[in-house]
Residue, then its C-alpha position, 0 to 999 in steps of 0.5 A: m124147394f120152390s121152382d124158379e117160376q114160383l120164386t120169380a112170381a114171389r119176387d114180382v109180388l114183393n116188388a108190386c107190394r113195395s111199389q104200392g106201400l102194401l104189407l101182405a098177409t096170407a091165409e092158407s088151408c090146402t097149401g099149409g103155409l107154402i105161399a108164405g114160405c115161397l114169399t119168405a124164401v126171397a131175401g128181404s121179404s120181411d118188409v112186405v110179408e106181415r103175417g101168415f095164417v095156416t087155418y087147416t081146420n074149420a075151427a081155425k078158419n073161424d077162430l083166427l079169421g072170423v069165417a062164419a061157422e054157418l058157411f061150412d054147413t051151407v057151402g062147405a070149406v072149399s067154396e068161393e064164399v069161404a075163400r073170400a071170407m078168409a081173405e077178408g078176415a086176414l086183412a081185418r086181423s092184420d096190418a096188411g093192405v092186401s091178403v091172399a087166401v086159398t082153400g081146396i082139395a089137394g088129394p089124393g082123397g076127399g074129392t066128390d063129383e061136385k068138388p073134385v080133387g084139385l078144386v081150389h078157391i083163391a081170393c085176394a082182398r085189398e083195402g078199398s077194393e072188391t075182393l077178387h076170386e078165382r076157381h081152379v081145378f088143377g090136375g096132378d098129385r097132391d104136390s102138384v096141386r099145391a104147387q100150382t095153387v102157390l103159383a096161381a095165388l101169387t099171380l092173383v095177388k100181384a094183379s091186385a097189388t098193381 
């Protein structure tokens, strides 16, 4: 189900979190739970993975993560601001010490000139640190965009957890 590269990245994240005594929460939109799925595909992950939020709609992002509804009108769901708010909301609404959030356009439809298919915003929040953010435009089909998002999110959370 997950590539060797993704599973290696998941193991690295789990080990980094363990070494820092951190629990991890995920907040996912375009990946629909794949990040949490990849992490929990690794045996023993239950000592690190605290919870996962799948917030596919704006209402879910608002209800479950506390993302301000005004952001959807001003910058849109696929934005740096919403990714940061998702990560910070997941941290605030869990017992985790680090969280990762993704929001994007996996395709095949839904893209515009301003926000093309493959655009993904990833944010990672950690207690006592500035929230990290990355913007990516991944190529390929829907499955490829989602797979690349999982790997990039794991890479970002590992950097934040070390």
